[in-house]
C-alpha positions, 0 to 999 in steps of 0.5 A: 753180593752188591755193596748196597745189598751187603749194607742192607743185610747188615742193617737188618741184622742190627735191627734184629739184634736190637729187637732181641736186646729189647725182648730181654728187658723183662717187664716190671718197670715200664720206665726201664723199658722206655729208657731202653727203647729211646737209647736203641732208636737214638743209637741205631739211627745215630740221632740226637734225640729220641723220646717216648711221650704219653698223651694226656688230654691236651698235654704231652708227658715225657716218659723217657728222653734220650738227649745227646747221650743222656737219659732224662725223665721230666717234662710236661708240655702243651700238645698244641703246635707240636709235631706230636699233634700232627702225629695224633691227627694222622694216626700214622708215621710222620716225617717233618723236615725243617721242623723248627720252622714248621712248628714255631710254637715248639720251643724245644725244637727251636732251642736244639735247632731240630731240622728233622722230626719223625713220629710213630703213634702208639695206638691202644687196644681201644684204637686211641693214640695214647703215646708217641715215639719221637726221634729228632736230629739237626740234619735230615733223617732218611728211613726205609720201610724196614726202619718204619717196621722197626719203629712199629715194633717199638710202638707195640712194646710201648703200648703193651707196657702202658696198658699193663701199667694201666691195668695194674693201676686199676687193680691197685685202685680196686684193692684200695677201694675195698680196703677203704670200704672195709675201714670206713664201714667200721667207723662210728663217728661221723667226723672221723668217717669224713676225715678218712674219706677225704684223706684216702680220696686225695691219695687214690684219686690223685688230685691236689685237694678233696673235700666233702660238702653236705646239705645244711638245710631243706633250702639246699644250702651246702657247706664243706665239712671236711677237707684234705690238701688245703693251704687255708681254712677258708673252707670252714667259713663259707656257706653256699646257697642252693645251686652255687659252687661245685656242690650246689651245681652237682646237686642241681645236676644230680650227677657228676660234673666237671668244672674247668677254668674257675675264675677264668670263664665268665660262667664260672665267676670267682665270687661263686667259688671263694674256696677254690679261689683261696686255694688256687684251684682251677679245675674240679669235679663234684660227685653226688654222695647218695643214700638210695635216691637221696643226695646226702652231700658231694665229694669234691676234688680239684687241681691247682693247675689246668690239668684235667681229670682222666676217665679213671680218676672220675670212676674212682671218685664215683666209686668212693662217693658211693662208698662214702654214702654208705659210710656216712649213713652207717655213722649217722645211724650207728647208735640206733642199730648198735643193739640190732648189730650185736644180736646178729653178730652173736647169732653166728657163733659156730666157727666150723659153720662159718668156715664151711659157708665161706667157701662160696662157689662162683659159677659161670652159668652163661657166656659172660654171666657168673652166679654166686649162690649163697646159703646159710648166714650172710655175715659181714666177714663172709660178705667181705670174702664173697666180695673179693671172690666175685671181683677177682672172678669178674676181673679175671674171667671177663664177666659182664653180669654177676648174679648174687643169689641169696635164696638160701640165706637165713640171716643177714647183718647190717655190715653184710648188706652194706658190703653187697652195696659196696660190691655193686659199686666196685663192680661198676668200676670194672664195667660189670653189672650186678643182680641180687636175687632170692630176697625172701620175706624174712630177709626183706623184713630184717632189712626194713627193720634195720632201715637198709635200702637197696635203691640202685641195686637191680633185684629180682625175686627168683633166680630165673628172673635174674637170669632173664634180666642178665640176658637182656643186659647182654643183648643191650651191651 
């Protein structure tokens, strides 16, 4: 066998050994996997630098870096003017020579005298470049076709780990939203409700500050009633005229708005955003808090840096705002509904009947359509169990439409009705539709007497009509 063929065979065996080594790294901690990947690449190709970097908007976030024998985990950089920008644009393997001279804006390349750069894009299941595997050296890097295939295998593992991590985050968020929904729906004091919303909102959205602004009068003026993550008390002293500030703009738009470059862009003057300026907030979002078709206030979140909000963060904020609307409405009308709630709760005394009713089946009745038939009394506890069951089945089975049929329901209490609304909000986070069918005269009369509206929820009188609507939704999707 020729010397070149022997070397090629040895290289192939080395790559296979390294792939096997990576395969033995059990999924659990993605950073551990990324550390293994950069170490393998650097050692296999005898390179000074190897990285796994995530793309987030116009930023590069270093997840793991092998640098001259050390593993590092820090660094957020601008994407513009870097080789990574070229890899994202090409959506394919890239090899740049004279890298430090070719990309003079990339200070890292200059600092370490990088001559050669190779980059392999990590493309998600949605066909987006979500990360890049980089490798660099101060001498030319020569790779063959098998080397590129090896890097593609590394990129596939990175994609799997990132998508698994993202789905785990989404699942955690849904659980948190359900927990928050259950907790704030039981709060009776409005100030306590608002404090809970902003404190939990800042944690699950992942921003520097969160506030709730409410309408002060019929003119549309707003003021911030609660805040979390603030360094000053400016938010307690400012009142905004109609259409001004984040809250005023969100109310005028009647939808979620993103505001980026506060105090920097001429259309976002500092004098219109005194609270943001006092807090050093540059980017923010405003999500209307609704009660039916009426805006009750605005959920506001913001960053003190130029970091942008992701689609997941926006969905979380919108789901929380939907729950906040229910919670605020609950707190405001608690006194009036207290006696009615007590009578409805006392009506459901039989524990054995409750246990039997909790076992509500979730049935697949059509491709991507689930049916949740409910019979008996729909209490808050039972609605909670149904919510969890529906969301678990929707997330696990890939359903796009869920029909909740209450034709056989005898009575429904206030909390249960709000749980139904919360279920719809949580399902929207999953990208699924919810249809409520079978509202009889007695249930409708009860909801009217309790002052509960179902605006925003698709309803049909008969199950057959609900199924037809579900099929229409699937045709349009």
